[in-house]
N, C-alpha and C positions, 0 to 999 in steps of 0.2 A: 612211601617205599621202604621196604625192610630188607636188610642184607641177611641172607641165610646160607647155610651150607647146602651142598648138593643133596645130601641125605634129607635135610629138612624140606628142600624144594620137592623132592620125589614124594615125600609123605603127604604133600598137599593135594596130589592128583587122586581123585576118587574114582571108584569103579563106575563104569557106565558113562563116563565123560567122553565128550568129543574133544580130542587134542589136535591142534594144528601146529605143525612144525615147519619152521623156516629153514632155508638152506638151498644150496645148488651143488649137486654132486659132492665135492669135498670142501666147499666154502660155506661159511656162515651157519653151520649146524651146531646146536648147543650140545656138544658131545659129552661134556661133564655131567649135564643134567640127565640126558637120556641114558647114559651108562648107569647112573645112580638109580634111575627109574627101573631099569631092567634088573639091577641087583636086588632092589627091594622086592620085585615080583618073584624072583627065584628063591628068595629067602622066606617070604611070607605068603606068596600067592596073591598079593595085592599090588596094584589095582587090577581088576579084572574087567573083561567085556568093554574095552576101550574102542572108540571109533577114531582111527587115525586119518588125518587129512593132510596132504602135502602136495604142492604144485610141481616143483622140480624134483628130480631124483636126488636122494641124499644117501650116499653110501659108497663103499669101496668094493662091492661084490663080496664082502666078507662079513665082519662083525660090527663095523662102525656105522654111524648115521642112523637112519630109521630102521636099520637091521636090529637095533636094540628092542624094537617092538615085535620082533618075529618069534614070539612064544605062544604056543597054543593056550588059549584061555585068557591070555593077557589082552590080545587084540582080536576082536570078533568082526570088525568091519574096517575095510581099508579103501579109501578113495585117494588114489595117487595119480600124478601126471606121468611120471616115468618110473619104471620098475627095474630096469636092468642092473642098476647099482645096488638094489635092495633084494638080494637073492634070498634072504631068509623070509622076507615077506612073500616073495613068489612061491617059496616052498609051502608056506601056510596056505596060500590060495590053491595051489595044485593039489594039496592034500584035503581040501574041503574044510579046513579048520576056520575059515572066515569067509565073509562076503567080500568079494574083491571086485572093485570097479576101477576103470581107467578112463579118466576124462582129460580133455586137452589141457595142457599146462596153463595156457593163457586164460582159459575159462575159469580154472580154479583160482588163479590170482585175481581175476576180476570179481569172482564171488566174494572174496574177502572184502573188497570195497563195497559191494552191494550189501553185505551183512552189516558192515560198519555204518552205512547210510540208511539202514532200516528199510531197504528195498526188498521186494519179494523175490528177486533173483536176477539172473542174467538172461536176456533174450538175444540170441545170436544165430547166424547161419553157420558158424563154425561147428563142424561135426556132421553136417547134413551128408547123407549118402555115404557114410562110413560106418564102422562097427559101433560108433557112439550113437548113431541114430536109433531110436527105440522101435521103429516100425517093423518088428520081426514078423508080423502076420503077412506082410507084403514081400519081404525079402529075408531069407534066412541068414544073410550076411550082416544084418543089422541087429545089434545086441543091446542097445542102450548103455553101452560102456561096460556091461557085465563081462567078467573074465572067467567066471566059473559057475557051476550049477547053483550054488548057494546064493550068488548074487542075482541070477535070473529068477530064482524063486522069490527072493526078497522084492524084486521089482514087480513081479506078478502079484505079490501080496500088498502092493501099495507103497513100498519103500523104494521107489525109483529115484534116481538122481538126475534124470533128464526126461522131458516130455516133448513130443512133437506137437506143434501148434501152427495155426494159420493166423496171419495178421495182415489185414488189408489185402487179402488175396495172395499173399506170399507165404511160403513155408519157412518156419524157423524152428529152432530148438530152444526150449525153456529149461534152464538149470536153476532149480529152486534154492533159496537161501536156507540156512540152518543155523542154530545157535552153536557157538564155540565156547566151551567151558574153560579151556586152558590154551594159551598160546605160548609156545616155546621159541624164543628168539635169541639171537646172539649179536652182540655189538662189541666195541673195543673197550670203552670205559664208561663209568657212571659217576655222576656227581651226587652230592648228598640228597638232592631232590629227585633223583632217578632219571635225569635227562641222559640220554645215551648217544654216544658218538660212534662213528664208523670209520675213523681216520686210518685204521690199519686193516680194514676189511677190503676185499677185492671189489665189492659192489654193495648196493643197498638192499638187494632182494625185494621183498614185499613187506619190509619190517613195519612201516607205518600202518599199512592197510590191515595186516594181520593183528597188530596190537589194538587198533581201533575196533576191529571186529570182535575180538574177545572182550574188550572192555564194555562195549555197547551191548553185548549179549549177556552182561552180568557175570562174565567169567573173570579169570585171573590171567595176568601176564607175568611170566617168569623169564627173566633176561640173564643170560650168561655173559660175563664180561671178562676182560683180561686184567683190568685194574680199576681201582677207585681213585677219583681225583677230587680236589677241593672245588675246582672250577674248570670249565672247558675253555681253552685258549681261543678256539675257533668256533664261533657260533654256527657257521655253515656246515660243520662236521656233525652237528646233532641231527639225527634223523628220527628219533623217537622221543617225544617230550615226556617228562616225568609224570605228568598227570595220568598217563596210560599204564605206568609200570607199577606192579605190586611187589614183586620180589626180585632181588638181584643176587646172583651167585657168582662169586669170583672164582674163576678156574685156577686151581692150585697146580695142576699138571699141564705144563706147556704143550704136551702131546695132545691134549684135549682141546687146545685152542690154536691149532695151526691155521694159517691163512687158508690153505686148502689141504686136502688129505695127502697131497704130494709135496707140499712146500711149507716149511715153517713160516717163512715170510719172504715175499718177493717184492722189493720196492718198485719194480717196473709196473706192478698192477695199480699202484697209487701215485704214479708219477706222470705228469702231463707229457704229451708227445713232443713238446718243444720246451727247451730250457728258457731261462730268464732272458738270455741274449738272443732268443729267436732261433737258435740252432736246432736242427732236427735231433730227436732222441736217438740214442744208439740202437742198433738192430736188436730185436728181441731174442733172436736165436740165429744160429747159422743157417744158411740156405740149405734146403734138403739135398741129399746126394742125387746125382743124375744117372744112377744105374737104371738102364732101360728095362725094367721088369714090367709086368702087366699093370701093377698099381701105378707106377710113374707115368706110363702111357695114358692111362685114364685121367690122371691128374693134369697132364699136359693138355689133353683134349678139353678139359674144363677151363684151362687158361685161355684157350682159343675162344670159348664162349664169352669170357670177360672182354677179350680184345675185339670181338665182332659186335657184341651187343652194346658195349660202352655204357654199362649201368652206372648209376650214381651211388645207389645204396644196395649193399649185398649182404646176404646172410649165408654163412657156411656151416654145414652140419658137422657133427663130431665124427672122428675116424678119418676115412680117406679124404673127405672134402677139406679137412682142417688145414692141410698143407698147401692148398691151392693158392692162398694169399701170398705166401712166401715164394712159391714158384712163379707167380705172376710178377712179383717184384723183381725176381731174378731175370725174367724174360723181358723186362722193360715195359710191362703193361701197368698203367697208372690211371688215375682219375676216378677211382671208385673208393668208397668207404665201407669197411667191414663192420658189421654189427653183430652183437650176441644177444640172444633173448633175455639173458640175465640183466642186461642194462648197459654194458659198455658200448660206446660208439667210437669207431676208429681204433687205431692200434693193431696189434697182432693177436688174434684170439689164441688162447691156450688150448691144450688138448688133454686127454687122459683124465686123471683125477683132479686136474686144475681147470677142466673145461668150464666155461662160464666167465672166467677172467679174461682180461685182455691186457697185453703189455703196452705201456705208453698210450693209453686211450686219449681221445680228444675230449670226451665228456662221458659221464656215467649218469643214467637216469634210473629210476626204480623200475622193477620188473613189470608192474601193471601198466605203467606209462609206455614202456617199450612195446608191450602187446597192443596197446591202443594204436600206436604208430604202425605196427605190423598189420593188424587186422583192417586198418583203414586203407591199405594199399601202399604203405610206405616203402616196401621192399621192391626194388626194380628187378632183382634176380636172386633166386634162392638156389643154392647148390647143395644137394643132400645125398645121403647114402642110399644104396639100393640093395635090399636083401632078397626080395622075392617079387617077381613080376609075372603078369599073365598076358595073354593075347589081347585083352581089352585095355591094356595100359594101366591096370590097377597095380598098386604096390602094397606090400606088407612089410612093415618094420616093427610090428608090435607084439605078435604072438606066433610061435612056431611049434609044430608037433601037437601031440595029443596025450591025454592022461598025465600021470605024475612025471613023465619024462619030457613034458613040454617045456618050452622056454618062454617066459613072459618078459618082454622087453619094455612094453609100454610105448606110448607115442610122444610123450613130452610135448614140446611145442611144434611137432611135425605137422599136425593137422592145421593149427593156426597159421603156420607159415605157408604150407602148400596150397591152402585154400584162399590165400590173400595176396601172395606175391604176383607181380605183373608178368613174370616168366619163371618157369620151374625147370630145373635140370637135375636129373638123378644120375648118380655115377656108381659103377661097380663092375666087376669082371663078369663075363658071360657065363663062366663056370667057376666052381670053387672046389677046394679039396684036392690039392696037388697040381693045380694048373702051373705050367711053366712055358714061357715063351722066349723067343730069341729074335733079335733084330739083325738082319743081314742085308747089306747093300740097299738100305732104305726100304726093305720089305719086312713083313712080320711072318714068323714061322712058329707054329704051335709045336713045341717040343714034347709036351705031355699034357693031355687034356685033363681038366678037372673032373672029379667024380660026381659032383653035384651040379645039376643044371638050374640056373637062376630063373629061366622062363618056364613057368609051369602052366598046366591047364587052367587052373583057377587059384588065386591066392587064398591061403588058408585063413587070413584075417584081413579085413578090408580097411587098411590105414589111409589109402589114397584112391579115390575113385577117378580114374583117368578120363572116361567119357564125360563125367559131370564137370570136371575142371576145364578140360579142353573145350567142351561145349559152351563154356562161358567166355570163350575167346582168348584163353590163356595159352601161350605157346608152352608145350611140354616136350622135353627131350630126354633121352636116356643114353648115357655114354658108357661104352665098354672099351676094352683094350683092342678089340678087333672090328667093332661095328658101332654105328650110331643109329638109334631108332627115334622116331617122334610120333606124336599123335597127329593123324591126318584124316580128313573126312573122305570117305569113298564116294562112288558115284551116286549112292543113295543118301549121302549126307551123314552116314554113321561114322563116328570117330573110331579109328582102328590103329593099333600099333603097327608101324610101318618102318621097314628097314630102308634107311636113306644113305648110309655111308658104309664102306667096307675098307678094311686095311689093305694096303698094297701087298700083293703076294698071296692073297686068300681068295677062295671061291665063295660067293655068297650063299649058295645052296649047300655045299659040302661042309663049310667051316662055320656057318652061322645057322641057317634055317634048319638044317638037319639036327641041330642041338637044341632046338626050341620045342618044348612039349606042348605047344599051342600054335594055332595058325597065326602067322605073321605075314602081313602084306609086303610085297616087294615094290619099292618105288620105281616107276618107269624112268625117273631121272637119277637113278642110283649113281653115286659118285665115290671117288676114292677119298679116304681120309687124308688130311693134309700131310704131305711128305715130311714136313719139318718135325712131326711128332716122332719119327722113326730115325732121326739122325743122332749120332753120338754127341756127347757134350751138352752144355747147357742149352735150353730152348731159348732162342733169340727171335723176338718179333719186332 
C-alpha cells in the first residue's frame, strides 16, 4: 500500500479504463479523488474514454459524486443503477455523448462479487419484463437497459450488458462479468498495511466486493480515508483488508469527506438502537407535522397498510414513503423492522442527501448481502413512490419525456425490490402540479386540481410490470389522496388496475375515473377510505 496525494491518484487512471465507484447518494463516495480526476481531465484532456460503473446513485444533483465524470470525452460509457442524483451524467446521455445503460442496483452490486469470484456473470429473474429485458424484437418497451440511441447501437453491435436466456425451461436474464481496472472506494482510516476501517461511515456499501473485483481483475484499488492510524483498535471495524488496497489518499478537505452530502457527521448513524443499559435510543427526528394536505393523507393511508398487513420486514422508498415509518410510530403501529437497501436494518431511515443511512439501526450488513436477502423474498412489504401509472398497473420511475429535455432518474433498487417483495404498495397523488385539497367534516374536497395526470395511456418507461408481478401472486396496491387502486383479475383472468376505495365526499367517476387517461376497472365492492385518515390531529390506531 502506498499513500499518495489526490493528484497522484488521479494520474494513475488511464484512458479507456473501466472505473467502478462506491457510494450511496451522499455517503461513502471518494469525493477528494473524483474531484482531482475531473480537474486533471479539464487541465490535460486525460484520462479519456472511461467506462464508469456504479450501483447506487452518487451525487447531489449538482457537481459532486459521479457528476465529476460528466464531461464529454472523459466518459464514453456509463452503467449506473440510479441516475437522478447524477444530473451531469444524465446530460451526457441525453446529448448522445456516451453509451448510457441503467441496470438494477442489486444486479450491479452482485456483479462485483461475480467478478471477484471469477464467475461468468449474474443469472437472475430481476429485470424480466421491464425496460432492462433485452427482447426488443418482441416488445418495444424492452430496451436491455439502454437509455439512449448510442447504448442501443452498442448492444446491437455485441456490446450488450444483459442477455435473455432460458435455463431448465424458465426465463432468466444474464448479466455478464467484465474486468474492472480501477476501484474508487472510501473508508474512515487506514493502517500502515492498508487495512481500512469504516467506523465513521454510515454503512459498508459494497466495499469488499468492489475491491476484490478490481484486485482479481488485475486492476488497482484507490481508497480515500479520513486519517492514517498506527493500528485499528476495533478489528470488527475493518471491512477491506490491506491485501486488496494499492493506494490510499488522505482527504485534506473535510468537505470532501462528509458522512453524507447533507451532514458532516451524524453519530446516530453509527450508534446502536439501544444503549448499554438496554434503554431505547432517542428519537431520530421529530414526528412529522399533521397538516392534512394531499401528501400526508397518502402517507396516512400507507400507515394503514402497515397496521392491516402486519409485516415483519419493510422497505420504504425515498421521498414520500420515507416519512411513513415515523407516522406509523406516532400512530402506535409497531412490530415491523425498516430496512434500507444500502445495508442498515432497523432504526429510522434518513431521506434526501442522507438517504441510505438509518438513525440508530439494529444492525448493518453490506449492500450485496442486503440484496441477497431482498431478492430471496425477505421483504414482507415494500412501500415505494409512484411517478407514472397506466391502466395495466405498470409504473414508471426511471425515465420521463423525450429528447434532450427528458429526465433520467434510473431505477436504483426499485426493480430488485418490487420483483421480490411479498407485497408491493405504491404511493403518490392522483394528479400533480398545483393540486390542493381540503378536509372538511371528515370528507375530502378538491380545492384545485393538479395540471398533470398520473394515470396515463401507457407508461413511457417500463420500470414495473404490473400484470407480470401480480400474475405471480403478489398483492399490488396503489395509494393516492382520494382513491386506492389494486391489481385484480377480471372475469377472463386478466390482471387489471381496479379502483377499490374512494375518499368520503368524492364521486368515483367524476373525481377519479374522469382524471384517468386510461381505462380503469371499478370494483363492484367499492368502499370508502378509512374515515380516520380525514380527521384532524395525529392519526391514532
